[in-house]
MDTraj code that builds the backbone (N, CA, C; nanometers):
import mdtraj as md
import numpy as np

residues = "MET PRO ASP LEU ARG THR GLY VAL ARG LEU ALA VAL ASP VAL GLY SER VAL ARG ILE GLY VAL ALA ARG CYS ASP PRO HIS GLY ILE LEU ALA THR PRO VAL ARG THR VAL SER ARG LYS GLY PRO GLY GLU GLY LEU THR GLU LEU THR ALA LEU VAL ARG GLU HIS GLU PRO ILE GLU VAL ILE VAL GLY LEU PRO ARG SER LEU HIS GLY GLY GLU GLY SER ALA ALA GLU GLY VAL ARG ALA TYR SER GLU ARG LEU SER ALA ALA ILE HIS PRO VAL PRO VAL ARG LEU VAL ASP GLU ARG LEU THR THR VAL SER ALA HIS GLN ALA LEU HIS ALA ALA GLY ARG SER GLY ARG LYS HIS ARG ALA VAL VAL ASP GLN VAL ALA ALA VAL MET ILE LEU GLN THR ALA LEU ASP ASN GLU ARG ASN SER GLY SER PRO PRO GLY THR ALA LEU ASP ALA PRO GLN GLY GLU GLN ASN PRO GLY SER GLU GLU ASP ARG THR".split()
xyz = np.array([
    [-4.6564, -7.9430, -0.8214],
    [-4.8001, -7.9622, -0.8357],
    [-4.8323, -8.1114, -0.8193],
    [-4.9296, -8.1467, -0.7331],
    [-4.9649, -8.2867, -0.7101],
    [-5.0170, -8.3539, -0.8374],
    [-4.9984, -8.4855, -0.8442],
    [-5.0501, -8.5629, -0.9568],
    [-5.1994, -8.5844, -0.9414],
    [-5.2675, -8.5903, -1.0556],
    [-5.4098, -8.6195, -1.0588],
    [-5.4257, -8.7650, -1.1015],
    [-5.5122, -8.8374, -1.0340],
    [-5.5381, -8.9751, -1.0744],
    [-5.5914, -8.9752, -1.2175],
    [-5.5561, -9.0760, -1.2948],
    [-5.6096, -9.0855, -1.4300],
    [-5.7380, -9.1659, -1.4276],
    [-5.8220, -9.1405, -1.5239],
    [-5.9473, -9.2140, -1.5380],
    [-6.0660, -9.1212, -1.5503],
    [-6.1636, -9.1666, -1.6252],
    [-6.2890, -9.0931, -1.6434],
    [-6.3628, -9.0893, -1.5105],
    [-6.4259, -8.9769, -1.4840],
    [-6.5161, -8.9650, -1.3700],
    [-6.6504, -8.9182, -1.4231],
    [-6.7569, -8.9623, -1.3596],
    [-6.8904, -8.9096, -1.3868],
    [-6.9295, -8.8253, -1.2673],
    [-7.0075, -8.7215, -1.2937],
    [-7.0633, -8.6400, -1.1859],
    [-7.2127, -8.6299, -1.2073],
    [-7.2862, -8.6271, -1.0976],
    [-7.4308, -8.6121, -1.1069],
    [-7.4776, -8.5003, -1.0149],
    [-7.5720, -8.4250, -1.0671],
    [-7.6406, -8.3214, -0.9898],
    [-7.7816, -8.3740, -0.9689],
    [-7.8098, -8.4230, -0.8496],
    [-7.9368, -8.4882, -0.8194],
    [-8.0406, -8.3841, -0.7809],
    [-8.1452, -8.3773, -0.8610],
    [-8.2581, -8.2911, -0.8300],
    [-8.3797, -8.3764, -0.7986],
    [-8.4881, -8.3130, -0.7581],
    [-8.6081, -8.3895, -0.7243],
    [-8.6801, -8.4412, -0.8486],
    [-8.6575, -8.3785, -0.9658],
    [-8.7242, -8.4176, -1.0896],
    [-8.6257, -8.4718, -1.1929],
    [-8.5068, -8.4113, -1.1989],
    [-8.4063, -8.4472, -1.2995],
    [-8.2694, -8.4628, -1.2359],
    [-8.1836, -8.5358, -1.3072],
    [-8.0454, -8.5548, -1.2649],
    [-7.9559, -8.5158, -1.3819],
    [-7.8702, -8.4177, -1.3592],
    [-7.7737, -8.3800, -1.4617],
    [-7.6517, -8.4695, -1.4513],
    [-7.5969, -8.5083, -1.5666],
    [-7.4804, -8.5968, -1.5691],
    [-7.3713, -8.5321, -1.6533],
    [-7.2486, -8.5374, -1.6029],
    [-7.1315, -8.4870, -1.6750],
    [-7.0213, -8.5915, -1.6634],
    [-6.9213, -8.5791, -1.7487],
    [-6.8052, -8.6679, -1.7429],
    [-6.6801, -8.5893, -1.7761],
    [-6.5669, -8.6451, -1.7418],
    [-6.4409, -8.5829, -1.7798],
    [-6.3635, -8.6790, -1.8686],
    [-6.2608, -8.6254, -1.9311],
    [-6.1725, -8.7065, -2.0138],
    [-6.0878, -8.7965, -1.9225],
    [-6.0198, -8.8974, -1.9794],
    [-5.9406, -8.9893, -1.8965],
    [-5.8264, -8.9236, -1.8198],
    [-5.7850, -8.8049, -1.8608],
    [-5.6763, -8.7359, -1.7913],
    [-5.7274, -8.6405, -1.6835],
    [-5.8602, -8.6286, -1.6696],
    [-5.9180, -8.5451, -1.5658],
    [-5.8962, -8.3970, -1.5871],
    [-5.8939, -8.3545, -1.7128],
    [-5.8678, -8.2140, -1.7424],
    [-5.9963, -8.1341, -1.7611],
    [-6.0896, -8.1881, -1.8391],
    [-6.2064, -8.1101, -1.8776],
    [-6.3358, -8.1870, -1.8551],
    [-6.4303, -8.1231, -1.7877],
    [-6.5630, -8.1802, -1.7662],
    [-6.6561, -8.1347, -1.8783],
    [-6.7395, -8.2262, -1.9274],
    [-6.8352, -8.1960, -2.0336],
    [-6.9711, -8.2568, -1.9985],
    [-7.0789, -8.1970, -2.0491],
    [-7.2119, -8.2518, -2.0202],
    [-7.2350, -8.3843, -2.0929],
    [-7.3153, -8.4708, -2.0313],
    [-7.3514, -8.5988, -2.0931],
    [-7.4994, -8.5988, -2.1284],
    [-7.5859, -8.5870, -2.0266],
    [-7.7303, -8.5846, -2.0502],
    [-7.8045, -8.5522, -1.9219],
    [-7.9336, -8.5352, -1.9360],
    [-8.0212, -8.5174, -1.8216],
    [-8.1064, -8.6420, -1.8095],
    [-8.1116, -8.6978, -1.6902],
    [-8.1855, -8.8202, -1.6621],
    [-8.3095, -8.7830, -1.5817],
    [-8.4229, -8.8391, -1.6202],
    [-8.5472, -8.8141, -1.5474],
    [-8.5548, -8.9033, -1.4243],
    [-8.6115, -8.8487, -1.3174],
    [-8.6341, -8.9291, -1.1959],
    [-8.7744, -8.9875, -1.1931],
    [-8.8503, -8.9697, -1.3015],
    [-8.9843, -9.0290, -1.3073],
    [-8.9710, -9.1792, -1.3264],
    [-9.0631, -9.2508, -1.2707],
    [-9.0626, -9.3957, -1.2872],
    [-9.0116, -9.4658, -1.1634],
    [-9.0266, -9.5976, -1.1600],
    [-8.9938, -9.6741, -1.0401],
    [-8.8454, -9.6719, -1.0026],
    [-8.7562, -9.6642, -1.0989],
    [-8.6127, -9.6646, -1.0682],
    [-8.5569, -9.5282, -1.0362],
    [-8.6370, -9.4231, -1.0528],
    [-8.5956, -9.2849, -1.0268],
    [-8.4628, -9.2488, -1.0936],
    [-8.4389, -9.3055, -1.2127],
    [-8.3180, -9.2725, -1.2874],
    [-8.2007, -9.3638, -1.2597],
    [-8.2102, -9.4513, -1.1601],
    [-8.0977, -9.5390, -1.1258],
    [-8.0621, -9.6351, -1.2385],
    [-8.1611, -9.6843, -1.3107],
    [-8.1336, -9.7770, -1.4209],
    [-8.0506, -9.7080, -1.5284],
    [-8.0888, -9.5858, -1.5642],
    [-8.0149, -9.5124, -1.6662],
    [-7.8753, -9.4729, -1.6163],
    [-7.8644, -9.4330, -1.4906],
    [-7.7322, -9.3993, -1.4362],
    [-7.6410, -9.5220, -1.4336],
    [-7.6960, -9.6363, -1.3992],
    [-7.6179, -9.7603, -1.3996],
    [-7.5683, -9.7912, -1.5404],
    [-7.6539, -9.7698, -1.6400],
    [-7.6129, -9.7921, -1.7792],
    [-7.5027, -9.6934, -1.8205],
    [-7.5112, -9.5693, -1.7742],
    [-7.4064, -9.4707, -1.8053],
    [-7.2739, -9.5092, -1.7407],
    [-7.2797, -9.5650, -1.6205],
    [-7.1573, -9.6112, -1.5539],
    [-7.0957, -9.7258, -1.6339],
    [-7.1775, -9.8183, -1.6803],
    [-7.1246, -9.9282, -1.7634],
    [-7.0635, -9.8736, -1.8935],
    [-7.1305, -9.7775, -1.9538],
    [-7.0843, -9.7215, -2.0811],
    [-6.9525, -9.6450, -2.0666],
    [-6.9423, -9.5599, -1.9659],
    [-6.8266, -9.4708, -1.9532],
    [-6.7137, -9.5288, -1.8672],
    [-6.7429, -9.6341, -1.7898],
    [-6.6442, -9.7019, -1.7050],
    [-6.5611, -9.6046, -1.6210],
    [-6.6277, -9.5237, -1.5381],
    [-6.5543, -9.4261, -1.4567],
    [-6.4803, -9.4912, -1.3402],
    [-6.3787, -9.4197, -1.2916],
    [-6.3094, -9.4660, -1.1712],
    [-6.3905, -9.4323, -1.0470],
    [-6.4842, -9.3361, -1.0606],
    [-6.5727, -9.2988, -0.9507],
    [-6.6861, -9.2133, -1.0047],
    [-6.7899, -9.2020, -0.9233],
    [-6.9015, -9.1128, -0.9530],
    [-6.9049, -9.0083, -0.8428],
    [-6.9084, -8.8836, -0.8830],
    [-6.9097, -8.7717, -0.7897],
    [-7.0517, -8.7164, -0.7844],
    [-7.1050, -8.7049, -0.6643],
    [-7.2411, -8.6544, -0.6440],
    [-7.2322, -8.5221, -0.5701],
    [-7.2987, -8.4209, -0.6248],
    [-7.3032, -8.2910, -0.5593],
    [-7.3951, -8.2945, -0.4383],
    [-7.3422, -8.2519, -0.3240],
    [-7.4197, -8.2486, -0.1992],
    [-7.4577, -8.1049, -0.1689],
    [-7.5876, -8.0735, -0.1744],
    [-7.6299, -7.9351, -0.1497],
    [-7.6209, -7.8999, -0.0016],
    [-7.5413, -7.7990, 0.0255],
    [-7.5267, -7.7486, 0.1620],
    [-7.5759, -7.6050, 0.1658],
    [-7.6069, -7.5587, 0.2857],
    [-7.6453, -7.4185, 0.3030],
    [-7.5196, -7.3326, 0.2920],
    [-7.5369, -7.2030, 0.2845],
    [-7.4220, -7.1134, 0.2765],
    [-7.3323, -7.1244, 0.3990],
    [-7.3896, -7.1675, 0.5109],
    [-7.3127, -7.1830, 0.6344],
    [-7.2511, -7.3224, 0.6466],
    [-7.2745, -7.4081, 0.5466],
    [-7.2157, -7.5422, 0.5473],
    [-7.3033, -7.6504, 0.6065],
    [-7.4199, -7.6140, 0.6548],
    [-7.5098, -7.7136, 0.7133],
    [-7.5830, -7.7930, 0.6064],
    [-7.6503, -7.8972, 0.6514],
    [-7.7266, -7.9814, 0.5612],
    [-7.8730, -7.9803, 0.6010],
    [-7.9589, -7.9596, 0.5023],
    [-8.1023, -7.9597, 0.5250],
    [-8.1672, -8.0802, 0.4600],
    [-8.2964, -8.0676, 0.4309],
    [-8.3709, -8.1800, 0.3739],
    [-8.3227, -8.2155, 0.2335],
    [-8.2778, -8.1174, 0.1558],
    [-8.2270, -8.1470, 0.0213],
    [-8.1017, -8.2346, 0.0299],
    [-8.0116, -8.2024, 0.1203],
    [-7.8900, -8.2823, 0.1378],
    [-7.9245, -8.4221, 0.1869],
    [-8.0213, -8.4310, 0.2755],
    [-8.0652, -8.5614, 0.3258],
    [-8.1169, -8.6479, 0.2104],
    [-8.1951, -8.5877, 0.1204],
    [-8.2469, -8.6606, 0.0048],
    [-8.1360, -8.7046, -0.0898],
    [-8.0364, -8.6188, -0.1112],
    [-7.9233, -8.6540, -0.1981],
    [-7.8409, -8.7648, -0.1340],
    [-7.8206, -8.7590, -0.0038],
    [-7.7464, -8.8665, 0.0641],
    [-7.8185, -9.0003, 0.0475],
    [-7.9501, -9.0013, 0.0656],
    [-8.0268, -9.1255, 0.0519],
    [-8.0189, -9.1779, -0.0920],
    [-8.0319, -9.0880, -0.1895],
    [-8.0235, -9.1285, -0.3293],
    [-7.8828, -9.1810, -0.3598],
    [-7.7808, -9.1164, -0.3057],
    [-7.6421, -9.1580, -0.3284],
    [-7.6159, -9.2974, -0.2745],
    [-7.6760, -9.3308, -0.1619],
    [-7.6617, -9.4652, -0.1062],
    [-7.7215, -9.5687, -0.2017],
    [-7.8372, -9.5370, -0.2581],
    [-7.9005, -9.6283, -0.3543],
    [-7.8162, -9.6385, -0.4813],
    [-7.7623, -9.5254, -0.5260],
    [-7.6756, -9.5260, -0.6440],
    [-7.5513, -9.6106, -0.6173],
    [-7.4911, -9.5941, -0.5023],
    [-7.3725, -9.6703, -0.4656],
    [-7.3998, -9.8207, -0.4697],
    [-7.5139, -9.8623, -0.4178],
    [-7.5507, -10.0035, -0.4207],
    [-7.5700, -10.0521, -0.5643],
    [-7.6264, -9.9661, -0.6492],
    [-7.6547, -10.0052, -0.7872],
    [-7.5296, -10.0164, -0.8731],
    [-7.4262, -9.9378, -0.8433],
    [-7.3072, -9.9361, -0.9302],
    [-7.1858, -10.0003, -0.8653],
    [-7.2015, -10.0559, -0.7456],
    [-7.0897, -10.1208, -0.6763],
    [-7.0196, -10.2166, -0.7715],
    [-6.8886, -10.2160, -0.7839],
    [-6.7868, -10.1629, -0.6946],
    [-6.7351, -10.0229, -0.7287],
    [-6.7969, -9.9536, -0.8240],
    [-6.7524, -9.8178, -0.8562],
    [-6.7830, -9.7279, -0.7361],
    [-6.6813, -9.6582, -0.6838],
    [-6.7051, -9.5746, -0.5659],
    [-6.7862, -9.4483, -0.5974],
    [-6.8581, -9.4023, -0.4963],
    [-6.9341, -9.2778, -0.5031],
    [-6.8744, -9.1821, -0.4013],
    [-6.8523, -9.0566, -0.4431],
    [-6.7980, -8.9535, -0.3543],
    [-6.8959, -8.8370, -0.3497],
    [-6.9191, -8.7830, -0.2311],
    [-7.0041, -8.6651, -0.2131],
    [-6.9154, -8.5421, -0.2045],
    [-6.9482, -8.4396, -0.2847],
    [-6.8730, -8.3144, -0.2808],
    [-6.9686, -8.1972, -0.2624],
    [-6.9210, -8.0954, -0.1957],
    [-6.9989, -7.9744, -0.1685],
    [-7.0359, -7.9073, -0.3002],
    [-7.1626, -7.8757, -0.3173],
    [-7.2063, -7.8115, -0.4410],
    [-7.2839, -7.6815, -0.4154],
    [-7.2459, -7.6093, -0.3123],
    [-7.3158, -7.4843, -0.2798],
    [-7.3252, -7.3931, -0.4012],
    [-7.4451, -7.3465, -0.4288],
    [-7.4748, -7.2481, -0.5338],
    [-7.4466, -7.2952, -0.6763],
    [-7.4244, -7.4232, -0.6979],
    [-7.3939, -7.4716, -0.8325],
    [-7.5090, -7.4475, -0.9283],
    [-7.6322, -7.4782, -0.8889],
    [-7.7461, -7.4594, -0.9787],
    [-7.7685, -7.3118, -1.0071],
    [-7.7500, -7.2276, -0.9071],
    [-7.7620, -7.0830, -0.9282],
    [-7.6574, -7.0370, -1.0295],
    [-7.5336, -7.0829, -1.0130],
    [-7.4259, -7.0468, -1.1061],
    [-7.4549, -7.0995, -1.2458],
    [-7.5131, -7.2180, -1.2556],
    [-7.5472, -7.2747, -1.3864],
    [-7.6522, -7.1890, -1.4561],
    [-7.7554, -7.1466, -1.3821],
    [-7.8570, -7.0579, -1.4406],
    [-7.7930, -6.9273, -1.4876],
    [-7.7039, -6.8712, -1.4079],
    [-7.6376, -6.7458, -1.4451],
    [-7.5528, -6.7638, -1.5704],
    [-7.4815, -6.8751, -1.5803],
    [-7.3975, -6.9010, -1.6973],
    [-7.4827, -6.9168, -1.8227],
    [-7.5952, -6.9858, -1.8108],
    [-7.6834, -7.0030, -1.9263],
    [-7.7446, -6.8701, -1.9682],
    [-7.7832, -6.7883, -1.8713],
    [-7.8386, -6.6569, -1.9015],
    [-7.7339, -6.5702, -1.9714],
    [-7.6102, -6.5735, -1.9207],
    [-7.5014, -6.4951, -1.9806],
    [-7.4700, -6.5423, -2.1224],
    [-7.4960, -6.6712, -2.1490],
    [-7.4710, -6.7259, -2.2828],
    [-7.5865, -6.6978, -2.3784],
    [-7.6915, -6.6301, -2.3291],
    [-7.8018, -6.5915, -2.4158],
    [-7.9162, -6.6893, -2.4226],
    [-7.9176, -6.7907, -2.3383],
    [-8.0304, -6.8849, -2.3364],
    [-8.1427, -6.8263, -2.2542],
    [-8.2627, -6.8314, -2.3082],
    [-8.3767, -6.7781, -2.2349],
    [-8.4083, -6.8675, -2.1159],
    [-8.4727, -6.8089, -2.0146],
    [-8.5059, -6.8810, -1.8931],
    [-8.5879, -7.0063, -1.9178],
    [-8.6757, -7.0026, -2.0181],
    [-8.7589, -7.1191, -2.0474],
    [-8.6763, -7.2363, -2.0998],
    [-8.5642, -7.2080, -2.1621],
    [-8.4817, -7.3141, -2.2198],
    [-8.3776, -7.3670, -2.1208],
    [-8.3665, -7.3040, -2.0051],
    [-8.2686, -7.3473, -1.9053],
    [-8.2986, -7.4865, -1.8517],
    [-8.4272, -7.5127, -1.8285],
    [-8.4663, -7.6358, -1.7609],
    [-8.4067, -7.7608, -1.8258],
    [-8.3988, -7.7614, -1.9589],
    [-8.3516, -7.8799, -2.0309],
    [-8.2037, -7.9090, -2.0075],
    [-8.1246, -7.8065, -1.9768],
    [-7.9797, -7.8286, -1.9668],
    [-7.9167, -7.7816, -1.8365],
    [-7.9895, -7.7120, -1.7517],
    [-7.9278, -7.6543, -1.6317],
    [-7.8685, -7.7609, -1.5406],
    [-7.9318, -7.8776, -1.5332],
    [-7.8789, -7.9843, -1.4474],
    [-7.7474, -8.0387, -1.5025],
    [-7.7351, -8.0450, -1.6352],
    [-7.6097, -8.0876, -1.6965],
    [-7.4990, -7.9861, -1.6694],
    [-7.5311, -7.8576, -1.6831],
    [-7.4324, -7.7530, -1.6569],
    [-7.3889, -7.7569, -1.5108],
    [-7.4844, -7.7779, -1.4200],
    [-7.4505, -7.7888, -1.2781],
    [-7.3590, -7.9086, -1.2547],
    [-7.3861, -8.0228, -1.3205],
    [-7.3004, -8.1410, -1.3063],
    [-7.1598, -8.1125, -1.3583],
    [-7.1498, -8.0384, -1.4688],
    [-7.0180, -8.0002, -1.5223],
    [-6.9437, -7.9153, -1.4197],
    [-7.0129, -7.8199, -1.3583],
    [-6.9495, -7.7331, -1.2584],
    [-6.9041, -7.8129, -1.1365],
    [-6.9856, -7.9066, -1.0926],
    [-6.9495, -7.9926, -0.9792],
    [-6.8229, -8.0707, -1.0124],
    [-6.8211, -8.1314, -1.1299],
    [-6.7069, -8.2145, -1.1686],
    [-6.5812, -8.1318, -1.1902],
    [-6.5938, -8.0181, -1.2578],
    [-6.4748, -7.9364, -1.2837],
    [-6.4142, -7.8853, -1.1529],
    [-6.5005, -7.8468, -1.0591],
    [-6.4517, -7.8024, -0.9279],
    [-6.3816, -7.9169, -0.8547],
    [-6.4401, -8.0373, -0.8611],
    [-6.3791, -8.1533, -0.7955],
    [-6.2429, -8.1851, -0.8577],
    [-6.2339, -8.1793, -0.9900],
    [-6.1064, -8.2055, -1.0583],
    [-6.0015, -8.1015, -1.0191],
    [-6.0428, -7.9753, -1.0190],
    [-5.9498, -7.8678, -0.9817],
    [-5.9027, -7.8829, -0.8377],
    [-5.9948, -7.9181, -0.7476],
    [-5.9579, -7.9385, -0.6071],
    [-5.8601, -8.0548, -0.5917],
    [-5.8848, -8.1636, -0.6642],
    [-5.7931, -8.2773, -0.6566],
    [-5.6559, -8.2402, -0.7132],
    [-5.6559, -8.1672, -0.8211],
    [-5.5296, -8.1245, -0.8824],
    [-5.4492, -8.0374, -0.7853],
    [-5.5180, -7.9516, -0.7124],
    [-5.4500, -7.8610, -0.6187],
    [-5.4077, -7.9288, -0.4886],
    [-5.4872, -8.0242, -0.4426],
    [-5.4590, -8.0860, -0.3126],
    [-5.3838, -8.2186, -0.3219],
    [-5.3992, -8.2864, -0.4345],
    [-5.3396, -8.4186, -0.4480],
    [-5.4225, -8.5285, -0.3849],
    [-5.5412, -8.4937, -0.3339],
    [-5.6295, -8.5913, -0.2701],
    [-5.7622, -8.5979, -0.3441],
    [-5.8257, -8.7164, -0.3473],
    [-5.9587, -8.7255, -0.4085],
    [-6.0537, -8.6279, -0.3404],
    [-6.1482, -8.5733, -0.4168],
    [-6.2382, -8.4725, -0.3613],
    [-6.3477, -8.5314, -0.2727],
    [-6.3989, -8.4493, -0.1832],
    [-6.5153, -8.4843, -0.1043],
    [-6.4953, -8.6025, -0.0123],
    [-6.6073, -8.6708, 0.0122],
    [-6.6117, -8.7825, 0.1056],
    [-6.6625, -8.9065, 0.0343],
    [-6.5908, -9.0171, 0.0491],
    [-6.6330, -9.1427, -0.0126],
    [-6.7454, -9.2064, 0.0680],
    [-6.8453, -9.2570, -0.0026],
    [-6.9481, -9.3381, 0.0636],
    [-6.8921, -9.4776, 0.0808],
    [-6.9240, -9.5396, 0.1922],
    [-6.8817, -9.6778, 0.2113],
    [-6.9642, -9.7666, 0.1204],
    [-6.8999, -9.8669, 0.0626],
    [-6.9705, -9.9620, -0.0229],
    [-7.0714, -10.0394, 0.0605],
    [-7.1905, -10.0598, 0.0071],
    [-7.2914, -10.1353, 0.0810],
    [-7.2491, -10.2807, 0.0971],
    [-7.2732, -10.3353, 0.2135],
    [-7.2356, -10.4741, 0.2420],
    [-7.3465, -10.5676, 0.1962],
    [-7.3067, -10.6769, 0.1274],
    [-7.4019, -10.7808, 0.0910],
    [-7.4920, -10.7459, -0.0248],
    [-7.4696, -10.6309, -0.0907],
    [-7.5541, -10.5952, -0.2039],
    [-7.4749, -10.6121, -0.3309],
    [-7.5428, -10.6567, -0.4353],
    [-7.4778, -10.6782, -0.5632],
    [-7.5184, -10.5700, -0.6608],
    [-7.4345, -10.5539, -0.7612],
    [-7.4666, -10.4660, -0.8720],
    [-7.5837, -10.5285, -0.9475],
    [-7.6924, -10.4541, -0.9705],
    [-7.8096, -10.5143, -1.0343],
    [-7.7911, -10.5288, -1.1847],
    [-7.6862, -10.5985, -1.2253],
    [-7.6617, -10.6212, -1.3674],
    [-7.7316, -10.7472, -1.4125],
    [-7.6884, -10.7992, -1.5253],
    [-7.7466, -10.9228, -1.5765],
    [-7.6994, -11.0403, -1.4918],
    [-7.7606, -11.1545, -1.5092],
    [-7.7173, -11.2749, -1.4388],
    [-7.5712, -11.3043, -1.4690],
    [-7.5293, -11.2790, -1.5931],
    [-7.3933, -11.3031, -1.6345],
    [-7.2963, -11.2163, -1.5537],
    [-7.3364, -11.0915, -1.5247],
    [-7.2524, -11.0009, -1.4471],
    [-7.2372, -11.0486, -1.3031],
    [-7.3354, -11.1204, -1.2516],
    [-7.3353, -11.1605, -1.1113],
    [-7.2641, -11.2929, -1.0876],
    [-7.2306, -11.3674, -1.1917],
    [-7.1671, -11.4981, -1.1708],
    [-7.0195, -11.4935, -1.1941],
])
top = md.Topology()
chain = top.add_chain()
for i, resn in enumerate(residues, 1):
    res = top.add_residue(resn, chain, resSeq=i)
    for name in ("N", "CA", "C"):
        top.add_atom(name, md.element.get_by_symbol(name[0]), res)
traj = md.Trajectory(xyz[None], top)
């Protein structure tokens, strides 16, 4: 069985209104929910995600890329790619990886329904559950293949992490 890289990873499920965030333990065994971040406001959640990256010190951030059942990419995937580029610039040098997340939100709704949560209460946590599913799948894939999951985004050239002045010197 291939070795799994050690280190905490964060995963995000980027929606148009909310972003679900999950993390795993340092051994990459179990994904757990962290919180839901709002995309309202000028930073669209990037400030809070940057703070979570500083807090959890992940080796990478995994972003779920919504694809169609046939594997194609539509406007939702285009929006996630654009957001991921901005996230990558904000958290550089922490790498960002895009992984296929087909049907993750649907599966999250089904899991919450099966657990007895009413549909009205799903909204508050469904993005977190989807992020957990994205991360757990990525961890399992890496464990089985021995390779990091998905596709790495290239680090933006000439852009700095928008931390404090102290962080930039």
